[in-house]
Backbone of each chain as ProteinMPNN parsed JSONL, in Angstrom:
{"seq_chain_A": "KQEVTQIPAALSVPEGENLVLNCSFTDSAIYNLQWFRQDPGKGLTSLLLIQSSQREQTSGRLNASLDKSSGRSTLYIAASQPGDSATYLCAVRPGGGGSNYKLTFGKGTLLTVNP", "coords_chain_A": {"N_chain_A": [[18.33, -32.116, 143.274], [18.117, -35.512, 142.31], [21.145, -37.218, 141.438], [22.361, -39.616, 139.508], [24.564, -42.115, 139.034], [26.762, -44.333, 137.487], [29.354, -46.537, 137.606], [31.858, -48.715, 135.881], [32.231, -46.578, 133.121], [32.105, -48.439, 131.25], [32.953, -51.687, 130.398], [34.722, -54.94, 130.229], [34.409, -58.107, 129.231], [35.56, -62.085, 129.69], [34.436, -64.468, 128.306], [31.409, -66.385, 130.658], [32.432, -65.521, 132.995], [31.232, -64.171, 136.214], [29.642, -60.833, 136.881], [29.828, -57.658, 138.243], [27.683, -54.563, 138.306], [27.26, -51.296, 138.912], [25.518, -48.925, 140.101], [25.024, -45.672, 141.823], [23.076, -43.712, 144.52], [21.828, -39.678, 144.693], [20.011, -39.073, 146.34], [18.452, -40.697, 149.015], [15.438, -40.922, 149.13], [13.501, -42.895, 147.432], [10.816, -44.453, 145.187], [11.217, -46.057, 143.654], [13.693, -48.633, 142.149], [14.99, -49.362, 138.614], [16.623, -51.636, 136.501], [17.586, -51.63, 133.376], [18.171, -52.855, 130.142], [20.061, -51.797, 126.98], [20.537, -52.402, 123.707], [22.427, -51.311, 120.449], [21.315, -49.094, 118.882], [18.385, -49.677, 119.478], [15.263, -49.481, 121.984], [14.944, -49.054, 125.394], [14.698, -51.677, 127.352], [13.162, -53.059, 129.906], [14.939, -54.56, 132.729], [14.637, -55.165, 135.407], [12.876, -54.548, 138.345], [13.167, -53.006, 141.396], [11.698, -52.505, 144.395], [11.241, -49.87, 146.881], [11.061, -50.838, 149.671], [12.138, -53.245, 148.782], [15.162, -55.832, 148.635], [16.443, -57.199, 147.617], [16.122, -58.814, 143.641], [15.328, -61.713, 141.748], [16.181, -62.662, 137.839], [16.278, -64.842, 136.756], [19.649, -65.223, 135.739], [20.563, -62.715, 135.981], [20.443, -60.483, 138.74], [19.718, -58.419, 141.315], [20.436, -56.48, 143.547], [19.744, -53.89, 146.434], [20.764, -51.083, 148.529], [19.159, -48.778, 149.88], [19.797, -46.714, 151.859], [22.679, -46.259, 151.374], [22.507, -45.266, 149.376], [22.784, -46.792, 146.902], [23.238, -49.593, 143.899], [23.558, -52.865, 143.092], [23.798, -54.486, 140.272], [24.363, -58.049, 139.601], [25.942, -60.751, 137.106], [25.474, -63.625, 136.492], [27.778, -65.79, 134.895], [28.244, -64.66, 132.445], [26.94, -64.591, 128.819], [28.44, -64.028, 125.459], [26.12, -62.694, 124.555], [24.918, -61.032, 126.607], [26.475, -58.574, 125.746], [25.593, -55.15, 126.115], [24.058, -51.837, 126.928], [23.921, -51.315, 130.209], [21.614, -49.703, 131.851], [20.45, -48.214, 134.956], [17.555, -46.613, 136.807], [15.71, -44.758, 138.601], [12.987, -43.766, 140.803], [11.102, -41.454, 142.194], [10.139, -40.454, 145.776], [7.65, -39.261, 147.516], [5.374, -38.776, 146.365], [3.234, -36.237, 144.446], [5.142, -35.634, 141.883], [6.32, -37.951, 141.15], [6.682, -39.33, 139.148], [8.73, -39.208, 137.478], [11.46, -40.502, 136.091], [15.168, -40.732, 137.114], [17.688, -40.945, 135.424], [21.189, -43.026, 135.232], [23.66, -42.761, 133.398], [24.918, -45.183, 132.115], [26.231, -48.167, 131.99], [28.706, -49.772, 129.451], [28.75, -52.744, 128.406], [30.909, -55.099, 127.641], [31.228, -58.987, 126.706], [33.373, -61.28, 125.738], [34.139, -63.814, 123.525]], "CA_chain_A": [[17.632, -32.978, 142.502], [18.706, -37.121, 142.531], [21.97, -37.431, 140.274], [22.413, -40.993, 139.087], [26.142, -42.287, 138.795], [27.033, -45.529, 136.547], [30.431, -46.872, 137.391], [32.28, -48.352, 135.163], [31.183, -46.43, 132.028], [32.587, -49.787, 130.309], [34.017, -52.795, 131.067], [34.817, -55.498, 129.2], [34.725, -59.767, 130.441], [35.701, -63.039, 129.128], [32.99, -65.308, 128.782], [32.046, -67.148, 131.564], [32.516, -64.622, 133.696], [30.471, -63.488, 136.682], [30.571, -59.391, 137.002], [28.699, -56.957, 138.779], [27.459, -53.628, 137.664], [27.479, -50.409, 139.729], [24.611, -47.887, 140.296], [24.674, -44.846, 143.092], [22.343, -42.568, 143.529], [22.408, -38.935, 145.696], [19.006, -39.043, 146.898], [17.877, -41.923, 148.821], [14.201, -40.993, 148.887], [13.324, -43.0, 146.257], [10.176, -45.409, 145.399], [12.04, -47.556, 143.356], [14.88, -49.281, 141.049], [14.92, -50.126, 137.64], [18.209, -51.639, 135.687], [17.541, -51.701, 132.257], [19.425, -53.225, 128.971], [19.737, -51.431, 125.375], [21.238, -53.048, 122.719], [22.071, -50.562, 119.962], [19.929, -48.871, 117.884], [16.908, -49.963, 120.579], [15.058, -48.839, 123.226], [15.523, -49.99, 126.616], [14.53, -53.287, 128.018], [13.324, -53.229, 131.894], [15.257, -56.45, 133.457], [14.644, -55.814, 137.062], [12.689, -53.777, 139.106], [13.343, -53.354, 143.341], [10.495, -51.805, 145.347], [12.395, -48.949, 147.971], [11.12, -51.637, 150.527], [13.185, -54.516, 148.979], [16.397, -55.784, 149.068], [17.153, -57.19, 145.88], [15.013, -58.879, 143.193], [16.195, -61.737, 141.022], [15.502, -62.851, 137.49], [17.394, -66.178, 135.841], [21.427, -65.085, 135.56], [20.627, -61.677, 137.211], [20.368, -60.366, 140.434], [19.832, -56.743, 141.321], [20.595, -55.632, 145.16], [19.395, -52.479, 146.892], [20.894, -50.426, 149.755], [18.616, -47.25, 149.924], [20.368, -45.732, 152.83], [23.769, -45.812, 151.195], [22.064, -44.946, 147.793], [23.438, -47.885, 145.705], [22.625, -50.521, 143.421], [24.195, -53.563, 141.935], [23.343, -56.149, 139.16], [25.035, -59.034, 139.251], [25.199, -61.18, 135.997], [26.209, -64.82, 136.613], [27.684, -67.119, 133.97], [28.015, -64.268, 131.213], [27.827, -64.946, 127.92], [28.462, -62.508, 124.36], [24.756, -62.516, 124.434], [24.985, -59.961, 127.289], [26.826, -57.264, 125.659], [24.705, -54.318, 125.965], [24.362, -50.56, 128.059], [23.14, -51.669, 131.033], [21.274, -48.68, 132.802], [19.574, -47.964, 136.025], [16.993, -45.483, 136.645], [15.303, -44.223, 139.53], [11.733, -43.346, 140.422], [11.495, -40.204, 143.288], [8.981, -40.644, 146.373], [7.01, -38.198, 148.041], [4.01, -38.297, 145.994], [3.701, -35.706, 143.364], [6.054, -35.585, 140.23], [7.0, -39.618, 141.51], [6.726, -40.629, 137.729], [9.983, -38.519, 136.571], [12.471, -41.36, 136.841], [15.951, -39.825, 136.799], [18.803, -42.165, 134.487], [22.494, -43.218, 135.15], [24.705, -43.212, 131.888], [24.71, -46.551, 131.615], [27.915, -49.003, 131.627], [28.675, -50.054, 128.239], [29.761, -54.044, 128.991], [31.096, -56.346, 126.248], [31.247, -60.043, 127.264], [34.39, -61.702, 124.273], [34.053, -65.395, 123.366]], "C_chain_A": [[19.282, -34.0, 142.997], [19.738, -36.812, 141.192], [22.124, -39.063, 140.449], [23.528, -41.447, 138.852], [26.37, -44.051, 138.424], [28.328, -46.081, 136.605], [31.128, -48.46, 137.07], [31.121, -47.503, 133.884], [31.141, -47.312, 130.859], [33.267, -50.655, 130.741], [33.802, -53.913, 129.646], [35.719, -57.073, 129.931], [34.858, -60.768, 129.551], [34.226, -63.65, 129.408], [32.789, -65.875, 129.645], [31.902, -66.58, 133.25], [31.781, -63.979, 134.537], [30.926, -61.809, 136.911], [29.096, -58.938, 137.843], [28.736, -55.718, 138.309], [27.125, -52.289, 138.869], [26.325, -49.14, 139.392], [24.575, -47.028, 141.822], [23.972, -43.588, 142.504], [22.171, -41.069, 145.19], [21.351, -39.149, 146.682], [18.364, -40.641, 148.014], [15.977, -42.078, 149.267], [13.503, -41.292, 147.457], [11.79, -44.225, 146.32], [10.83, -46.885, 144.911], [13.112, -47.789, 142.337], [14.451, -49.542, 140.269], [16.064, -50.266, 137.023], [17.005, -51.826, 134.15], [18.219, -51.904, 131.142], [19.251, -52.405, 127.743], [20.625, -51.891, 124.846], [21.324, -51.54, 121.461], [21.519, -50.608, 119.143], [18.567, -49.197, 118.195], [16.872, -49.443, 121.291], [15.549, -49.682, 124.066], [14.748, -50.899, 126.911], [14.119, -53.125, 129.49], [13.395, -54.969, 131.654], [14.591, -56.763, 135.354], [13.874, -54.462, 137.93], [12.802, -53.912, 141.191], [12.242, -52.353, 143.418], [11.602, -51.385, 146.592], [12.145, -50.387, 148.887], [11.807, -53.183, 150.368], [14.282, -54.557, 148.675], [17.003, -56.455, 147.782], [15.916, -57.934, 145.256], [16.162, -59.893, 142.055], [15.804, -62.541, 139.3], [16.35, -63.581, 136.479], [19.112, -65.672, 136.493], [21.559, -63.613, 136.271], [19.765, -61.588, 138.737], [20.587, -59.022, 140.488], [19.439, -56.305, 142.765], [20.048, -54.08, 145.216], [19.806, -51.79, 148.242], [20.167, -49.042, 150.12], [19.433, -46.598, 150.786], [21.683, -45.291, 152.428], [23.795, -45.506, 150.018], [23.011, -45.732, 146.432], [22.731, -49.257, 145.485], [23.519, -51.609, 143.026], [23.54, -54.717, 140.797], [24.371, -56.629, 139.158], [24.521, -60.0, 137.818], [26.021, -62.235, 136.374], [26.826, -65.093, 135.005], [27.408, -65.706, 132.663], [28.466, -64.313, 129.867], [28.036, -63.783, 126.657], [26.754, -61.887, 123.778], [24.609, -61.057, 125.068], [25.278, -58.918, 127.309], [25.737, -56.425, 125.151], [25.28, -53.423, 126.589], [23.598, -50.962, 128.839], [22.985, -49.956, 131.441], [20.542, -48.835, 134.06], [18.771, -46.852, 135.81], [15.991, -45.544, 137.905], [13.6, -43.557, 140.311], [11.827, -41.984, 142.275], [10.388, -41.225, 144.349], [8.458, -39.772, 146.674], [6.034, -37.949, 147.378], [4.406, -37.165, 144.808], [4.422, -36.102, 142.126], [6.521, -36.813, 140.15], [7.333, -39.913, 139.948], [8.157, -40.215, 137.166], [11.03, -39.429, 136.904], [14.147, -40.637, 136.108], [17.194, -40.829, 136.639], [20.408, -41.99, 135.185], [22.834, -43.153, 133.626], [24.383, -44.3, 131.091], [26.118, -47.082, 131.945], [27.966, -49.966, 130.388], [29.552, -51.857, 128.296], [29.445, -55.187, 127.552], [31.637, -57.844, 126.746], [32.165, -60.682, 125.482], [34.132, -62.66, 124.319], [34.873, -65.766, 123.798]], "O_chain_A": [[20.401, -33.799, 143.468], [19.329, -36.304, 140.148], [21.983, -39.608, 141.544], [23.706, -40.879, 137.774], [26.062, -44.887, 139.273], [28.724, -46.227, 135.449], [30.963, -49.346, 137.909], [29.909, -47.632, 133.711], [30.486, -47.164, 129.827], [34.219, -50.431, 131.489], [33.143, -53.835, 128.608], [36.744, -57.259, 130.588], [34.312, -60.543, 128.471], [33.333, -63.459, 130.234], [33.859, -66.312, 130.071], [31.436, -67.087, 134.27], [31.356, -62.953, 134.005], [32.09, -61.444, 137.072], [27.985, -59.439, 138.018], [29.816, -55.452, 137.781], [26.599, -52.756, 139.879], [26.442, -48.5, 138.347], [24.174, -47.593, 142.839], [23.945, -42.911, 141.477], [22.341, -41.368, 146.372], [21.687, -39.401, 147.84], [17.846, -41.574, 147.399], [15.419, -43.117, 149.617], [13.09, -40.485, 146.624], [11.633, -44.843, 147.373], [10.936, -48.031, 145.346], [13.32, -46.811, 141.619], [13.36, -50.084, 140.449], [16.726, -49.242, 136.853], [15.81, -52.119, 134.171], [19.08, -51.039, 130.984], [18.066, -52.312, 127.424], [21.706, -51.874, 125.434], [20.397, -50.733, 121.52], [21.12, -51.596, 118.526], [17.66, -49.055, 117.375], [17.828, -48.796, 121.718], [16.265, -50.666, 123.876], [13.663, -50.611, 126.407], [15.07, -53.066, 130.269], [12.795, -55.896, 131.109], [14.304, -57.715, 136.08], [14.511, -53.415, 138.047], [12.5, -54.849, 141.931], [11.988, -51.515, 142.553], [12.456, -52.101, 147.115], [13.109, -51.15, 148.829], [11.994, -54.024, 151.247], [14.788, -53.481, 148.356], [17.988, -56.077, 147.147], [14.839, -57.917, 145.852], [17.229, -59.486, 141.596], [14.824, -63.253, 139.52], [16.985, -63.052, 135.567], [19.498, -65.865, 137.646], [22.504, -63.354, 137.016], [18.963, -62.231, 139.415], [21.475, -58.456, 139.849], [18.335, -55.862, 143.079], [19.962, -53.295, 144.271], [19.01, -52.016, 149.155], [20.855, -48.227, 150.734], [19.898, -45.605, 150.226], [22.085, -44.208, 152.852], [24.867, -45.41, 149.42], [23.62, -45.31, 145.449], [22.015, -49.896, 146.256], [24.509, -51.131, 142.473], [22.801, -55.682, 140.988], [25.381, -56.014, 138.817], [23.36, -60.102, 137.423], [27.206, -61.999, 136.608], [26.275, -64.57, 134.037], [26.38, -65.791, 131.99], [29.631, -64.19, 129.489], [27.767, -62.62, 126.957], [26.409, -61.033, 122.961], [24.287, -60.074, 124.401], [24.921, -58.102, 128.159], [25.062, -56.676, 124.153], [26.453, -53.505, 126.953], [22.437, -51.088, 128.448], [23.9, -49.135, 131.38], [19.907, -49.89, 134.089], [19.013, -46.092, 134.872], [15.485, -46.652, 138.085], [13.441, -42.417, 139.876], [12.682, -41.995, 143.161], [9.92, -42.314, 144.018], [8.785, -38.915, 145.853], [5.545, -36.841, 147.602], [5.525, -37.107, 144.299], [4.013, -37.058, 141.467], [7.192, -37.045, 139.144], [8.222, -40.706, 139.637], [8.684, -40.99, 136.368], [11.585, -39.244, 137.987], [14.276, -40.182, 134.971], [17.64, -41.443, 137.609], [20.761, -40.893, 135.616], [22.049, -43.596, 132.787], [23.863, -44.439, 129.984], [27.05, -46.304, 132.144], [27.217, -50.943, 130.394], [30.771, -52.01, 128.225], [28.531, -55.705, 126.911], [32.735, -57.733, 127.291], [31.664, -60.529, 124.368], [33.661, -62.873, 125.437], [35.062, -66.983, 123.819]]}, "seq_chain_B": "DAGITQSPRYKITETGRQVTLMCHQTWSHSYMFWYRQDLGHGLRLIYYSAAADITDKGEVPDGYVVSRSKTENFPLTLESATRSQTSVYFCASSESAGWGEKLFFGSGTQLSVL", "coords_chain_B": {"N_chain_B": [[0.422, -58.634, 119.112], [1.906, -55.608, 119.905], [2.857, -53.257, 121.575], [4.38, -50.723, 122.486], [4.922, -48.647, 119.689], [6.84, -46.63, 117.698], [7.067, -43.4, 115.353], [8.163, -41.822, 112.689], [10.852, -43.779, 111.976], [13.37, -42.828, 111.232], [14.376, -39.321, 110.694], [14.705, -36.778, 108.728], [15.485, -33.354, 109.15], [14.816, -29.882, 108.378], [16.414, -27.036, 110.254], [13.68, -24.655, 111.852], [11.521, -25.807, 110.807], [8.351, -27.344, 111.101], [7.99, -30.709, 112.951], [5.823, -33.704, 114.016], [6.5, -35.997, 116.231], [5.374, -39.482, 115.895], [3.802, -41.565, 118.66], [2.512, -44.487, 119.878], [0.51, -47.159, 121.743], [-0.542, -50.326, 122.607], [-1.456, -51.361, 125.323], [-3.244, -49.824, 126.404], [-1.924, -48.383, 128.79], [-1.62, -46.201, 131.322], [-0.008, -44.221, 131.562], [2.489, -42.098, 129.352], [5.195, -41.352, 128.478], [7.711, -39.004, 126.754], [11.24, -39.093, 126.308], [14.308, -37.76, 125.628], [17.85, -38.993, 124.177], [20.656, -38.576, 124.727], [24.447, -38.339, 123.684], [26.135, -37.926, 126.468], [24.662, -36.492, 128.126], [22.857, -38.811, 128.788], [19.687, -39.991, 129.076], [16.88, -38.093, 129.285], [13.811, -36.755, 130.529], [10.85, -35.384, 128.261], [8.41, -34.959, 128.29], [5.135, -35.37, 130.08], [2.67, -38.127, 130.633], [-0.189, -38.185, 132.813], [-2.731, -39.239, 132.408], [-5.587, -39.435, 129.059], [-5.638, -36.188, 127.834], [-4.328, -35.307, 130.235], [-1.554, -33.809, 130.65], [2.117, -33.173, 130.948], [5.383, -31.136, 132.01], [8.523, -32.371, 131.736], [11.766, -32.758, 132.381], [13.316, -31.335, 130.43], [11.365, -29.727, 128.464], [11.234, -27.227, 126.426], [10.56, -26.215, 123.367], [9.043, -28.038, 122.765], [6.198, -29.477, 122.218], [3.346, -31.116, 123.195], [0.353, -34.044, 122.921], [-2.304, -35.01, 124.442], [-4.998, -36.712, 123.432], [-6.457, -39.61, 122.827], [-6.309, -42.277, 124.961], [-3.953, -44.052, 123.771], [-2.296, -42.879, 122.187], [0.384, -40.429, 122.024], [1.649, -38.148, 120.669], [4.634, -36.326, 119.921], [5.438, -32.896, 119.125], [7.627, -30.812, 117.688], [7.908, -28.202, 117.414], [9.15, -25.826, 116.102], [12.266, -26.688, 114.7], [15.371, -27.086, 115.57], [18.532, -27.22, 115.898], [20.206, -28.111, 118.351], [17.952, -29.451, 119.328], [18.565, -32.381, 117.398], [18.663, -35.504, 117.943], [17.8, -38.5, 119.612], [15.13, -39.988, 120.05], [12.566, -40.886, 122.221], [9.404, -42.732, 123.422], [7.775, -43.895, 125.944], [5.718, -46.171, 128.28], [3.663, -46.508, 131.061], [1.761, -48.966, 133.196], [0.993, -47.872, 135.551], [1.732, -44.802, 137.602], [2.433, -45.922, 139.71], [3.846, -47.252, 143.289], [6.189, -50.331, 141.922], [5.564, -50.222, 139.128], [6.54, -51.528, 136.095], [9.142, -49.198, 133.124], [7.967, -49.186, 129.789], [9.774, -48.74, 126.563], [9.487, -47.398, 123.024], [10.718, -48.135, 120.138], [12.537, -45.927, 119.394], [13.115, -42.857, 117.547], [15.392, -41.718, 115.51], [16.01, -38.069, 115.253], [17.237, -35.676, 112.839], [18.272, -32.809, 112.689], [19.011, -30.309, 110.53]], "CA_chain_B": [[1.702, -58.013, 120.648], [2.308, -54.632, 119.108], [3.024, -53.403, 122.698], [4.488, -49.666, 121.848], [5.226, -48.552, 118.792], [7.157, -45.407, 117.445], [7.253, -43.899, 113.712], [9.099, -42.78, 111.891], [11.98, -44.949, 112.498], [14.285, -41.871, 111.13], [13.436, -38.551, 109.963], [15.551, -35.6, 108.665], [14.394, -32.096, 108.841], [15.697, -28.628, 108.384], [15.763, -25.897, 110.679], [12.66, -24.042, 111.365], [10.205, -26.805, 110.727], [7.71, -28.698, 112.383], [7.963, -32.251, 113.255], [5.928, -34.288, 114.683], [6.653, -37.916, 116.433], [4.512, -40.054, 116.765], [3.472, -42.936, 119.642], [1.467, -45.827, 119.884], [0.659, -48.209, 122.403], [-1.702, -51.07, 122.259], [-1.799, -52.0, 126.603], [-4.243, -49.388, 127.31], [-1.407, -47.866, 129.501], [-2.178, -44.635, 131.403], [1.024, -43.224, 131.635], [3.254, -41.704, 128.529], [6.732, -40.433, 128.515], [9.123, -38.721, 126.075], [12.34, -38.685, 126.722], [15.956, -37.815, 124.526], [19.194, -39.357, 124.681], [22.198, -37.694, 123.904], [26.091, -38.711, 124.496], [26.864, -37.023, 127.316], [23.599, -36.446, 129.346], [21.69, -39.743, 129.024], [17.961, -39.913, 128.821], [15.887, -36.504, 129.635], [12.361, -36.281, 130.081], [10.77, -34.105, 127.608], [7.211, -34.544, 128.343], [4.654, -37.375, 130.047], [0.904, -37.59, 130.312], [-0.979, -39.61, 133.179], [-4.385, -40.115, 131.02], [-5.799, -38.242, 128.157], [-6.228, -35.001, 128.462], [-3.62, -34.659, 131.386], [0.023, -33.515, 130.305], [3.076, -32.097, 132.486], [6.427, -30.68, 131.549], [9.824, -32.921, 132.546], [12.863, -31.936, 132.502], [13.381, -30.133, 129.253], [10.197, -29.093, 127.665], [11.55, -25.981, 125.77], [10.778, -26.26, 122.246], [8.042, -28.973, 121.986], [4.71, -29.778, 122.314], [2.547, -33.075, 123.267], [-1.013, -33.813, 123.101], [-3.429, -36.539, 124.339], [-5.99, -36.498, 122.848], [-6.498, -40.758, 123.263], [-4.968, -43.173, 125.554], [-3.353, -45.285, 122.69], [-1.133, -41.726, 121.436], [0.951, -39.622, 122.118], [2.516, -37.413, 119.785], [5.325, -35.143, 120.179], [5.878, -31.603, 117.949], [8.924, -29.572, 117.433], [7.291, -26.389, 116.424], [10.176, -24.921, 114.928], [13.445, -27.408, 114.941], [16.889, -26.825, 116.381], [19.729, -28.057, 115.618], [20.055, -28.486, 119.529], [17.234, -30.864, 119.01], [18.954, -33.753, 116.933], [18.679, -36.562, 118.982], [17.286, -40.274, 119.763], [13.544, -39.932, 121.016], [12.183, -42.321, 122.652], [8.421, -43.125, 123.873], [7.937, -44.938, 127.166], [4.512, -46.523, 128.719], [3.86, -47.736, 132.278], [0.297, -48.76, 133.479], [0.544, -46.583, 136.13], [3.421, -44.805, 138.177], [2.184, -45.986, 141.205], [4.915, -48.09, 143.567], [7.028, -51.131, 141.165], [5.393, -50.149, 137.889], [7.945, -51.543, 135.099], [8.41, -48.52, 132.427], [8.494, -50.554, 128.598], [9.924, -47.858, 125.901], [9.623, -48.225, 122.151], [12.431, -48.317, 119.489], [12.869, -45.089, 118.941], [13.157, -41.739, 116.292], [16.427, -40.28, 115.506], [15.519, -36.988, 114.509], [18.825, -35.148, 113.059], [17.723, -31.315, 112.325], [20.737, -29.887, 109.814]], "C_chain_B": [[2.656, -56.83, 119.964], [3.411, -53.929, 120.473], [3.441, -51.277, 122.434], [5.296, -48.761, 120.527], [5.668, -46.758, 117.99], [7.371, -44.772, 115.17], [6.974, -42.025, 113.149], [10.078, -42.793, 112.549], [13.337, -43.716, 111.967], [13.246, -40.678, 110.793], [14.948, -37.228, 110.163], [15.185, -34.314, 108.222], [15.366, -30.695, 108.984], [15.305, -27.581, 109.812], [14.787, -25.066, 110.822], [11.389, -24.86, 111.137], [9.646, -27.59, 111.652], [8.1, -30.0, 111.73], [7.56, -32.757, 114.143], [6.082, -36.279, 114.823], [5.725, -38.17, 116.717], [4.606, -41.662, 117.797], [2.65, -43.7, 119.649], [1.289, -46.527, 120.667], [-0.341, -48.942, 122.717], [-2.079, -52.149, 123.625], [-2.863, -51.106, 126.696], [-3.451, -48.691, 128.699], [-2.159, -46.853, 129.93], [-1.395, -43.619, 131.493], [1.83, -43.103, 130.662], [3.699, -41.554, 128.443], [7.279, -40.069, 127.228], [9.857, -38.183, 126.714], [13.44, -38.674, 124.985], [16.9, -38.368, 125.049], [20.153, -38.785, 123.668], [23.815, -38.307, 124.493], [25.84, -37.857, 125.258], [25.978, -36.849, 128.829], [22.525, -37.529, 128.949], [20.657, -39.392, 128.687], [17.302, -38.614, 129.714], [14.699, -37.067, 129.518], [11.929, -35.334, 129.664], [9.334, -34.034, 128.529], [6.615, -35.785, 129.226], [3.162, -36.737, 130.436], [0.66, -38.858, 131.33], [-2.399, -40.137, 132.946], [-4.204, -39.244, 130.161], [-6.202, -37.337, 128.806], [-4.855, -34.182, 129.428], [-2.276, -34.704, 131.198], [0.815, -32.787, 131.192], [4.303, -32.238, 131.29], [7.314, -31.934, 132.693], [10.682, -31.766, 132.507], [13.508, -30.683, 131.523], [12.191, -30.042, 128.193], [10.56, -28.006, 126.566], [11.492, -25.893, 124.296], [10.025, -27.355, 121.687], [6.948, -29.158, 122.8], [3.963, -31.186, 122.153], [0.89, -32.594, 123.636], [-1.451, -35.086, 123.548], [-4.509, -36.958, 124.471], [-6.775, -38.446, 123.053], [-5.66, -41.292, 123.774], [-4.188, -43.408, 124.285], [-1.872, -44.046, 121.979], [-1.297, -40.325, 122.24], [2.053, -38.981, 122.157], [3.515, -36.065, 120.473], [5.661, -34.232, 118.952], [6.769, -31.248, 118.377], [8.513, -28.812, 116.944], [7.962, -25.953, 115.765], [11.902, -25.863, 115.335], [14.406, -26.383, 114.993], [17.744, -27.572, 115.556], [20.303, -29.076, 117.092], [19.233, -30.017, 119.705], [17.413, -32.022, 117.964], [19.151, -34.648, 118.182], [18.17, -37.544, 118.609], [16.252, -39.972, 120.704], [13.267, -41.457, 121.416], [10.753, -42.227, 123.707], [8.213, -44.317, 125.186], [6.217, -45.071, 127.85], [4.74, -47.072, 129.92], [2.034, -47.518, 132.567], [-0.403, -48.057, 134.358], [2.049, -46.425, 136.919], [3.37, -45.114, 139.727], [3.859, -47.255, 141.607], [4.65, -49.837, 142.594], [5.938, -51.257, 139.954], [6.388, -50.595, 136.934], [7.676, -50.193, 133.865], [8.496, -49.548, 130.684], [8.385, -48.507, 127.67], [9.792, -48.61, 124.107], [10.962, -48.056, 121.454], [13.507, -47.154, 118.819], [13.134, -44.312, 117.415], [14.317, -41.554, 116.552], [16.43, -39.565, 114.364], [17.108, -36.075, 114.184], [18.166, -33.813, 112.34], [19.407, -30.619, 111.28], [19.611, -28.063, 109.193]], "O_chain_B": [[3.813, -57.0, 119.579], [4.629, -54.075, 120.372], [2.433, -50.615, 122.188], [6.401, -48.278, 120.773], [4.812, -45.89, 117.82], [7.655, -45.435, 114.173], [5.979, -41.304, 113.222], [10.329, -42.079, 113.52], [14.396, -43.939, 112.552], [12.024, -40.724, 110.651], [15.724, -36.928, 111.07], [14.66, -34.105, 107.129], [16.424, -30.599, 109.607], [14.174, -27.423, 110.274], [14.729, -24.384, 109.798], [10.279, -24.372, 111.35], [10.087, -28.251, 112.593], [8.396, -30.306, 110.575], [8.2, -32.722, 115.194], [5.91, -37.252, 114.089], [5.024, -37.573, 117.534], [5.367, -42.606, 117.583], [1.648, -43.182, 119.156], [2.356, -47.138, 120.627], [-1.273, -48.297, 123.197], [-2.651, -53.232, 123.502], [-3.78, -51.718, 127.242], [-4.171, -48.434, 129.664], [-3.156, -46.467, 129.318], [-1.723, -42.432, 131.515], [2.401, -44.192, 130.636], [3.332, -40.778, 127.561], [7.312, -41.032, 126.461], [9.698, -37.227, 127.473], [13.361, -39.225, 123.886], [17.015, -38.377, 126.274], [20.308, -38.632, 122.456], [24.076, -38.619, 125.655], [25.261, -36.862, 124.822], [26.312, -36.973, 130.008], [21.362, -37.158, 128.789], [20.564, -38.418, 127.941], [17.481, -38.514, 130.928], [14.428, -37.808, 128.574], [12.222, -34.267, 130.202], [9.184, -33.152, 129.374], [7.163, -36.887, 129.272], [2.692, -35.602, 130.517], [0.992, -40.024, 131.118], [-2.95, -41.193, 133.258], [-3.273, -38.44, 130.103], [-6.834, -37.31, 129.861], [-4.497, -33.005, 129.388], [-1.722, -35.724, 131.607], [0.411, -31.969, 132.018], [4.36, -32.915, 130.263], [7.022, -32.289, 133.835], [10.553, -30.543, 132.556], [13.977, -29.576, 131.789], [12.397, -30.394, 127.032], [9.806, -28.154, 125.604], [12.532, -25.42, 123.838], [10.138, -27.709, 120.513], [6.92, -28.96, 124.015], [4.014, -32.036, 121.264], [0.367, -31.621, 124.18], [-1.015, -36.139, 123.082], [-4.992, -37.513, 125.458], [-7.896, -38.36, 123.555], [-4.469, -41.162, 123.493], [-3.771, -42.321, 123.885], [-0.808, -44.394, 121.465], [-2.168, -39.603, 122.727], [3.005, -38.968, 122.937], [3.186, -35.167, 121.248], [6.097, -34.714, 117.907], [6.898, -31.296, 119.6], [8.78, -28.66, 115.752], [7.56, -25.572, 114.666], [12.548, -25.493, 116.316], [14.348, -25.212, 114.617], [17.508, -28.406, 114.681], [20.673, -30.249, 117.063], [19.617, -31.141, 120.028], [16.389, -32.633, 117.659], [19.762, -34.365, 119.212], [17.971, -37.726, 117.408], [16.419, -39.744, 121.903], [13.6, -42.592, 121.075], [10.943, -41.671, 124.789], [8.576, -45.491, 125.117], [5.545, -44.041, 127.882], [5.638, -47.888, 130.13], [1.295, -46.56, 132.34], [-1.572, -47.673, 134.358], [3.015, -47.186, 136.984], [4.06, -44.676, 140.647], [4.61, -47.82, 140.812], [3.578, -50.435, 142.502], [5.431, -52.367, 139.79], [7.35, -49.828, 136.972], [6.519, -49.946, 133.526], [9.155, -50.587, 130.651], [7.621, -47.563, 127.87], [9.92, -49.806, 123.846], [12.046, -47.881, 122.009], [14.558, -47.222, 118.181], [13.313, -44.929, 116.366], [14.606, -41.225, 117.702], [16.641, -39.849, 113.185], [17.939, -35.856, 115.065], [17.504, -34.02, 111.323], [20.592, -30.638, 111.615], [20.18, -27.169, 108.567]]}, "name": "protein", "num_of_chains": 2, "seq": "KQEVTQIPAALSVPEGENLVLNCSFTDSAIYNLQWFRQDPGKGLTSLLLIQSSQREQTSGRLNASLDKSSGRSTLYIAASQPGDSATYLCAVRPGGGGSNYKLTFGKGTLLTVNPDAGITQSPRYKITETGRQVTLMCHQTWSHSYMFWYRQDLGHGLRLIYYSAAADITDKGEVPDGYVVSRSKTENFPLTLESATRSQTSVYFCASSESAGWGEKLFFGSGTQLSVL"}
């Protein structure tokens, strides 16, 4: 059974700092990995999706990397801003066909960026 | 630009009552999903649907029923609500389940079972 772990559970940084969020998964047979953002009381917003054959994806100040063989992904946020404060979750979609649409989510990292 | 909408936003009910949570999407996405989010458990898949009239169980389906008579709607019914079903419920959709498709979420329904 796939397990997804995100460490740390919470992170507090001063504005302007570059930071890295971590995501690890136990089964490397994945189709893709997705990073989401969740604001309090809201649904999830997809930030970046990395396909299994890719090493990284970038969107603005965000860069996500994937090392499938070691079961790790990182989300790098450059020049953090208070508006980046949210919970960040990663989720993996399994490979192998059949039930490949059943994502497994990590429990998230709560990020606070202090002005 | 409605996207995916859930109703109601908040619901309080009593143990044993039937409750239906609604989900509607305007993109004509093929795949739709119901998740529940609980402290300590994170997001868990309840049911999903690959197309109209095609549904299947996720990780925690017991006590829930779904239907998908139209592509755009995917209601979730709690047949006889229990306190353990108190949770935040999210509906999501995806254009396909294939390689590279993003998942889009609704704003959630916060359900309290007393």
